[in-house]
Each structure stands twice: as structure tokens, then as C-alpha cells.
DOKE-262310 format. One record per residue (C-alpha): y, z, x; residue number from 0. Coordinates in steps of 0.001 Angstrom, whole numbers, plus 524288, in hexadecimal, padded with zeros to 5 digits. Each point is the difference from the previous one (the first is absolute). Example, Ala and Ser with C-alpha at 12.3 -4.5 7.8 and 13.67 -1.06 7.14 Angstrom:
# residues 2
y / z / x / pavo
7EE6C / 81E78 / 8300C / 0
80D70 / 7FD6C / 8055A / 1
//
This chain:
# residues 339
y / z / x / pavo
833A3 / DEE8E / 16ED8 / 0
8021B / 7FE25 / 80EA6 / 1
80A6A / 7F617 / 803C6 / 2
8075B / 800F5 / 7F325 / 3
80BA2 / 80908 / 7FE4A / 4
7FE33 / 808A5 / 7F429 / 5
80BAC / 8064E / 7F978 / 6
8028C / 80BDB / 7F7B8 / 7
80996 / 80AF9 / 7FE03 / 8
7F960 / 80B26 / 80755 / 9
7F5C8 / 800A5 / 80AB1 / 10
7F817 / 80C90 / 7FF75 / 11
7F8CE / 80391 / 80C6A / 12
7F485 / 8086E / 7FC08 / 13
7F712 / 7FF14 / 7F415 / 14
7FD23 / 80E76 / 7FE9A / 15
8034C / 80792 / 7F39A / 16
80E91 / 800DD / 80322 / 17
800F1 / 7F18D / 80359 / 18
7F912 / 7FC5A / 7F36A / 19
8090B / 80872 / 7F7E0 / 20
80B93 / 7F99C / 806B6 / 21
7FB1F / 7F30E / 7FA55 / 22
8012A / 805F2 / 7F271 / 23
80D7C / 805BB / 80258 / 24
80520 / 7F347 / 805AF / 25
7F9AE / 7F860 / 7F50A / 26
806CD / 80827 / 7F5C0 / 27
80CB9 / 7FB95 / 8065C / 28
7FBEA / 7F197 / 7FFC2 / 29
7FCB4 / 7FF40 / 80E6D / 30
7F3E6 / 7F8BD / 804BA / 31
7F847 / 80603 / 80B27 / 32
7F778 / 7FB76 / 80B28 / 33
7F70D / 80AB7 / 80530 / 34
7FA34 / 7FFB9 / 80DB4 / 35
7F54F / 80918 / 804EA / 36
7F72D / 80073 / 80BE1 / 37
7F44B / 80421 / 7F7D2 / 38
7F833 / 7F608 / 7F845 / 39
800CE / 80820 / 7F38C / 40
80AD5 / 8067B / 7F84C / 41
801C9 / 80E98 / 80141 / 42
8036E / 80386 / 80DFE / 43
7FA93 / 80D22 / 80405 / 44
7FBB6 / 802E3 / 7F1F7 / 45
7F67D / 7F499 / 800EF / 46
7FC60 / 801B7 / 80E47 / 47
7FE66 / 80EB5 / 800F6 / 48
7FD88 / 8064C / 7F2DB / 49
7FCF2 / 7F62B / 7F524 / 50
7F6EC / 809B9 / 7F945 / 51
80744 / 80C71 / 8038A / 52
80788 / 8065D / 7F4CE / 53
80EDC / 80107 / 80055 / 54
805E6 / 80AE7 / 7F7D1 / 55
80EC6 / 7FE48 / 800EC / 56
80256 / 7F301 / 7F920 / 57
8082B / 8029A / 7F3B8 / 58
7F84D / 7FDDF / 7F385 / 59
7F2FB / 7FFFA / 8073A / 60
7FA38 / 80DA0 / 801C1 / 61
7F5E2 / 7F964 / 808A9 / 62
7FEC3 / 7F1E6 / 80491 / 63
7F8C0 / 7FA72 / 80BAE / 64
80699 / 7F71F / 809D9 / 65
7F979 / 7F367 / 7FB82 / 66
80350 / 80264 / 7F1BB / 67
80E38 / 802D8 / 8036C / 68
80101 / 7F310 / 80745 / 69
7F9CA / 7F8C3 / 7F48F / 70
80A0A / 805D7 / 7F6AD / 71
80B6D / 7FCD8 / 808F8 / 72
7FB4E / 7F1F8 / 801EF / 73
7FECD / 7FEA3 / 7F142 / 74
80DBE / 8056F / 7FE5E / 75
80557 / 7F63F / 809F3 / 76
7F888 / 7F431 / 7FAB0 / 77
809D8 / 7FBEC / 7F55D / 78
809E4 / 7FD3B / 80ACE / 79
7F70C / 7F671 / 80718 / 80
800FE / 80528 / 80DED / 81
7FAF9 / 7F74B / 80ADE / 82
7F68C / 80765 / 808DA / 83
7FE30 / 7FC50 / 80E3E / 84
7F48A / 8085E / 80489 / 85
7F8A2 / 8012B / 80CDF / 86
80C3A / 7FC88 / 807A8 / 87
80AE0 / 80733 / 806E9 / 88
80E74 / 7FD3E / 800BD / 89
8028B / 7FB2B / 80DC5 / 90
80E14 / 7FB59 / 7FF30 / 91
80BC8 / 8030E / 7F7A1 / 92
80CEB / 7F8E7 / 80187 / 93
80CC4 / 800B1 / 7F883 / 94
803F5 / 7F30E / 7F9D1 / 95
80DE7 / 7FA8C / 801D8 / 96
801D0 / 7FEEB / 7F144 / 97
7FB24 / 80DE2 / 7FDE3 / 98
7F276 / 80575 / 7FE0D / 99
7F45F / 7FF83 / 8090E / 100
7F510 / 7F756 / 804C8 / 101
7F2DA / 8067C / 8025B / 102
7F4BA / 7F9F2 / 8077B / 103
7F256 / 805D3 / 80003 / 104
7F45E / 7FFBA / 80908 / 105
7F9C1 / 7F56C / 7F773 / 106
80BF3 / 7F739 / 800C6 / 107
8054C / 8035B / 7F28A / 108
80EC1 / 7FE46 / 7FF17 / 109
807A1 / 8071C / 7F565 / 110
80E90 / 80059 / 7FD4F / 111
805B6 / 80ACE / 7F775 / 112
80CFA / 806A1 / 7FD59 / 113
7FB3D / 80D87 / 8041D / 114
7F49A / 806FC / 8065D / 115
7F96D / 80CA0 / 7FBF8 / 116
7F77F / 80656 / 80A57 / 117
7F56F / 807F7 / 7F937 / 118
7F6D2 / 8000E / 80B84 / 119
7FB81 / 80E1D / 7FF43 / 120
7FD34 / 8043F / 80DDE / 121
80072 / 7F1E1 / 80468 / 122
7F487 / 7F71D / 802A6 / 123
7F42C / 80881 / 80222 / 124
7F23D / 7FEF9 / 804CE / 125
7F4F6 / 8090F / 803CD / 126
7FEBF / 80719 / 80CE5 / 127
7F316 / 7FA43 / 8047F / 128
7F66D / 8085B / 807BA / 129
7FD61 / 7FA6C / 80DA1 / 130
7F1DC / 7FC32 / 7FD61 / 131
7FA7B / 7F3EC / 806F0 / 132
7FD39 / 7F4F9 / 7F66A / 133
8059B / 806D8 / 7F411 / 134
80756 / 7F3A4 / 7FC12 / 135
7F304 / 7F977 / 7FCA2 / 136
7FD33 / 80A5A / 7F5BA / 137
80D80 / 800D9 / 7F9C0 / 138
80069 / 7FBD2 / 7F1DC / 139
7F128 / 80006 / 7FF33 / 140
7FB92 / 80DC4 / 8031C / 141
80BFB / 80608 / 8067F / 142
80B8E / 80250 / 7F6F8 / 143
80D34 / 8066D / 80216 / 144
802C1 / 801B7 / 7F189 / 145
7F831 / 80154 / 7F37C / 146
8036D / 7F65A / 7F54B / 147
7F4C9 / 80322 / 7F6C5 / 148
7F80D / 80C5F / 80080 / 149
7F49E / 7F8EB / 7F990 / 150
7FE6C / 7F769 / 80C10 / 151
7FA60 / 80BF8 / 806E1 / 152
7F650 / 8040D / 7F596 / 153
7F2C3 / 802F9 / 805EE / 154
804D9 / 7FDCB / 80DE8 / 155
7FF04 / 808C9 / 80BE9 / 156
80E41 / 801F7 / 803A7 / 157
805CA / 8055E / 80C8D / 158
80E2C / 80445 / 7FED5 / 159
8078B / 802DD / 80C81 / 160
80C82 / 807EE / 7FFFD / 161
80583 / 80D17 / 7FBF9 / 162
80BD4 / 7FCED / 7F797 / 163
80251 / 7FE67 / 7F188 / 164
7FA54 / 7F249 / 7FF04 / 165
7F34E / 803D8 / 806BA / 166
7FE2E / 80C4F / 7F7FE / 167
80436 / 7FA34 / 7F2F1 / 168
7F6CD / 7F471 / 8013C / 169
7F4DB / 808A8 / 80496 / 170
80194 / 807FF / 7F396 / 171
800CD / 7F3EE / 7F785 / 172
7F4F1 / 7F836 / 80633 / 173
7F6EE / 80BCA / 7FFB0 / 174
7FEEB / 7FD2D / 7F16F / 175
7FA99 / 7F226 / 801DA / 176
7FAF5 / 7FE35 / 80DEF / 177
7F209 / 802DF / 80419 / 178
80521 / 807DD / 80B82 / 179
80D66 / 80396 / 80558 / 180
801D2 / 80477 / 80E10 / 181
80D60 / 8044A / 804DD / 182
80259 / 7FEEF / 80EAF / 183
80AFC / 80851 / 80581 / 184
802C0 / 8053B / 80D87 / 185
80310 / 80DC7 / 7FB8B / 186
7FC55 / 808C9 / 7F48E / 187
80DD5 / 800FF / 7FAA3 / 188
8048F / 7F50C / 7F6FA / 189
80E35 / 7FBBD / 7FE2F / 190
7FE2B / 7FD20 / 7F188 / 191
8059C / 807CD / 7F4B6 / 192
7F9E9 / 80DAA / 80015 / 193
7F9EA / 7FE3F / 7F28B / 194
7F99A / 7F339 / 80421 / 195
7FB07 / 805C5 / 80CCA / 196
7FA31 / 80B75 / 7F87F / 197
7F900 / 7F6B3 / 7F6AD / 198
7FAC6 / 7F853 / 80B95 / 199
7FA26 / 80C3D / 805FA / 200
7FA67 / 803DA / 7F2D7 / 201
7F91B / 7F2E3 / 7FE85 / 202
7FB31 / 80107 / 80E0B / 203
7F9E4 / 80D3B / 7FD1E / 204
7F9A5 / 7FA19 / 7F3EA / 205
7FA30 / 7F50A / 8084C / 206
80775 / 7F518 / 7F954 / 207
80829 / 7FCC5 / 80C1A / 208
7FC13 / 80158 / 80E41 / 209
80AA7 / 80473 / 8095E / 210
7FD76 / 7FA30 / 80D7D / 211
80867 / 8092C / 8082D / 212
8049C / 80030 / 80AE3 / 213
7FD60 / 7F196 / 80254 / 214
807A9 / 7F378 / 80147 / 215
7FC8B / 7F1AB / 7FE92 / 216
7F90C / 7FA29 / 80BB1 / 217
7F9D3 / 7F31E / 7FBB8 / 218
7F9C5 / 7F7AF / 7F56B / 219
7F204 / 7FAFC / 7FEFA / 220
7FD72 / 7F3BF / 7F812 / 221
80290 / 7F17A / 7FF99 / 222
80555 / 7F4CC / 7F7D1 / 223
80A46 / 80928 / 7FA7E / 224
7F603 / 809AB / 7FAC7 / 225
7FFB2 / 80DE4 / 80504 / 226
7F2F8 / 80698 / 80262 / 227
8054A / 80C75 / 805FA / 228
80C5A / 80658 / 80508 / 229
7FF2C / 80665 / 80D56 / 230
80808 / 80C63 / 801DE / 231
8021B / 80882 / 80BF6 / 232
8036B / 80E53 / 8015A / 233
80A11 / 80587 / 80962 / 234
7F5EF / 8007B / 80AFE / 235
7FC63 / 7F1C6 / 7FE19 / 236
7F2F1 / 80272 / 7F959 / 237
7FD6B / 7F561 / 7F5EE / 238
7F9F4 / 80005 / 7F288 / 239
7FBCC / 7F49F / 7F778 / 240
803F4 / 80025 / 7F19D / 241
7F88F / 7F5E4 / 7F7CE / 242
80A49 / 7F9D5 / 7F74E / 243
803EB / 7F437 / 7F7D5 / 244
80EBC / 801B8 / 8002F / 245
80A36 / 805AB / 80936 / 246
80D6C / 80443 / 7FB3E / 247
808ED / 803A2 / 80B6B / 248
80BFF / 8070F / 7FAC3 / 249
808F6 / 80231 / 80BA3 / 250
80CD3 / 7FD6F / 7F944 / 251
808AA / 7F41C / 7FF73 / 252
80801 / 7F90C / 80A2F / 253
80D0B / 7FCFC / 7F986 / 254
80A93 / 7F713 / 80504 / 255
80CAD / 7FAD6 / 7FA4C / 256
7FD2F / 7F398 / 80792 / 257
80AE6 / 7F5C7 / 7FFF4 / 258
807D3 / 8085D / 7F65F / 259
80349 / 80908 / 80B61 / 260
80738 / 7F4BE / 80687 / 261
808BB / 7FC4F / 7F49A / 262
80B3F / 80882 / 80489 / 263
7FEC7 / 809DA / 7F4EC / 264
803FB / 80E1A / 80223 / 265
7F381 / 8079D / 8020E / 266
7FCD5 / 80E76 / 8000E / 267
7F2B2 / 8038C / 805AF / 268
7FA22 / 7F2B9 / 7FCAD / 269
80572 / 80058 / 7F229 / 270
80B16 / 7F7CD / 7FA77 / 271
80C4F / 807D4 / 7FD28 / 272
805B0 / 7FCAD / 7F2A9 / 273
80AEF / 80406 / 7F6E0 / 274
7F91E / 80891 / 7F5D9 / 275
808E2 / 7FADB / 7F521 / 276
7FBA3 / 7F1E0 / 8019F / 277
7F535 / 7FFBD / 80A4F / 278
8084D / 7F69C / 80803 / 279
7FC9F / 7FF6E / 80E61 / 280
80A17 / 7FE5C / 80AB3 / 281
7FEB0 / 7F12A / 7FE8D / 282
8069F / 7F9E7 / 7F404 / 283
7F61E / 7FA67 / 7F67D / 284
7F468 / 80784 / 8056E / 285
7FAEA / 80BD2 / 7F89D / 286
7F4E1 / 80982 / 802A6 / 287
7F837 / 80833 / 7F65A / 288
7F3F9 / 8088A / 8002E / 289
7FA4D / 806A9 / 80BE4 / 290
806AE / 7F6E0 / 809B5 / 291
80D87 / 80468 / 7FB6C / 292
8069B / 80C9B / 80408 / 293
80C1D / 8078D / 7FBD7 / 294
80395 / 80E72 / 7FF1C / 295
7F6E5 / 8070A / 7F6A1 / 296
7F63D / 7F4B3 / 7FF7D / 297
7F306 / 80332 / 7F95F / 298
7F484 / 7F755 / 803BC / 299
7FA92 / 7FEC6 / 7F252 / 300
7FC2E / 7F3EC / 7F858 / 301
808B8 / 8045E / 7F4CC / 302
80BA5 / 800E9 / 80956 / 303
7FD39 / 7F20B / 80434 / 304
7FFF3 / 7FB9E / 7F1D3 / 305
80DC0 / 8056F / 7FE1F / 306
8046C / 7F9A7 / 80CBC / 307
7FADB / 7F2E0 / 7FB00 / 308
80902 / 80118 / 7F42D / 309
80BAC / 80399 / 80870 / 310
7FD9F / 7F498 / 8093E / 311
7FE4E / 7F632 / 7F4E5 / 312
80CF0 / 803D1 / 7F9CC / 313
806DC / 7FF46 / 80D34 / 314
7FA56 / 7F267 / 80267 / 315
803F6 / 7FA5A / 7F2CE / 316
80DD5 / 7FBFC / 80476 / 317
7F9F7 / 7F8C5 / 80B95 / 318
7F6B2 / 7F84A / 7F768 / 319
809B9 / 7FDD6 / 7F4FE / 320
80D98 / 7FFDD / 80642 / 321
80B09 / 80160 / 7F64D / 322
7F6F8 / 803B0 / 7F4DB / 323
80217 / 80D3D / 7F9C0 / 324
7F426 / 808C5 / 7FEEF / 325
7FF2E / 80688 / 7F2BE / 326
7F6A7 / 80B44 / 801A4 / 327
7F5C4 / 800D9 / 7F554 / 328
7F402 / 8087A / 7FE5A / 329
7F2E4 / 7F910 / 7FFAE / 330
7FE35 / 804AA / 7F1FE / 331
80BEA / 7F7E6 / 7FC5E / 332
7FE1D / 7F463 / 80904 / 333
7F14C / 7FE3F / 7FE91 / 334
7F804 / 7F6E5 / 80898 / 335
80048 / 7F131 / 80164 / 336
7F994 / 7F9E8 / 7F424 / 337
7FF0A / 80CEA / 7F8CA / 338
//
């Protein structure tokens, strides 16, 4: 609630899978968390980029898609009653004279906690928008930079622009439900995984996907947010009209640490340098986990971030409970609140 100072033990910046697991780890040590994220949903890049794409390296789950993983992590965190502050960014962080920190967000939320965990992934991120006149009027209606539900595209004529993994993976997936899938790319070689690129070419030969190559986006026909056609141009400037209902431009993400970069933390190539034994940053009381953190031998894997969440929580315990001894117990012994 804007104008009212909210208090807790730990502020977690980032509601992706690693941030959500940090809620659980802190909760098991009797620490209450506030979680801030720029997106309006939980899940970070899992929710924004691949909610229906399978993940194969989560222990105990031979295969789980991004959305299901986030649902499980949110369920796991729920017994500890985290407070979520979504669709807002941290704009200011200040150390308090009595210890701890005060955080203020873009929506005017003020939070005071004993410690901060930065689990911001690559930082705040957004799509690289193609420079098409008037595209803003179609965004969220017929132009989308991510796919939340594959079923939303059933029976639609879909134009996908781009040559990377996101473009190719969604072309393969939407070919199963869309009326037509057209992939616009400026050259015949795709930057996606070789197996995916081979499948794309196979479906193109079978007539299930049309490869519009070498072309690039040139304009949009339509009105009131509804696309009628996508205009593409070849390298000589010759144009072609593609009748379509939806446009998915996949030109990567623009990532930015934002205000975090100005907090005086030691950085290495836009990542926060931490002590691998505790995930402490160079600033006392501030920790970093997940993709935003770096140390020698760092692996950018979700499962690595889960372990870092546990390390950070144990390192924070003395800050939240000064003078109290921490008696380590396994979850099988300790159980959950109310269990």
C-alpha cells in the first residue's frame, strides 16, 4: 500500500524461480519476505519467455514446463505468507541508521527489511521492438512479444519475425494449433539450436510452415488494434503483403540492471560479484543469487540458483535474528508451519 511503510525480514528483488525459492528457504528459517518484480505476474523469464516450454534439469521433474514450475514454487512458498509487490520496480535503496534497508518502488511502495536478496535474473527486461510506425496501437491486441498461452493462437494466421531460439521454438509449437505460420527472417540461416532449425525446415518442406526469406518487417496494415496484414520487404526494398491475424516479433530482450547498477555494488560485466560461500555482495546486508550473481565457476542454471538461495538465507539469519543461535535441521525433521 502506497504511503505506508511495510516491514519484514528480507526484501527479494525478482519473482522468478530463484526468487520464489528464496522465499521458501527464508521461511524455513522464520524470516518473512517481501518480493518485488517489474512484471505483473510471478515467474520472471519463465513466465514471460517460455511458460509452455519444457525444462529438463529440475531435480525430481524429468520434464516440467515453465508455468508449472512457477506454480509449484509459488505453492511451496505460500505457507510463509510472502507479500508480493508486482508491476513495480525498485527505484531507491537506502541503508537505515539502525541497520537494515528502506526500499522504495516506482508505485510508491516503501518497505523496510533487515537484508536484501537480489534475484533479478538479467535485470529488468523488455522486448526489442521493431521500428514499425504505429506498432504501439497493436501491442497487446494483435502484436505480442511473448506467448503466454498457445491456445490463444489456435486457428489464427501468425507471422513470426526473427531467427533465434524463441522464433523457431514458437514456430514449431504454434504450427500445431495455428491456421498458418509464416516465419520472416532476413537470411536463410537460423541462430536456433540445430535440431530445432532442422525441424523448422522439415515442416517448411511439408507445407506446414512458410519461410519468408530473405525479408524483414516493413509495416502493418489494420486498425483499432487488429492486424489485417504484415508488410515485409526484401533486401532490394521490394515489398510483399502477408495476410495475418497476429504478429510475434522475437528480436531478443533489452536487459538493464536499472537503479541496482548505482548502488555501489562490485560488478563484473553487468553482474553482481558475490562470495560463493554466502552469496554476499560487496555491500553488507545485500546478497545476490541466480543469473544476476557471478563468482568463479558460476553455472547459470536454475538449480544453481536454488542452492544459492539456501546459502543466502542461512547467511541472512543472524541479521534477522541477532544473538539467536541457528540450529540446522533438515526439512524432514522441521516440517512446515502448521504441519
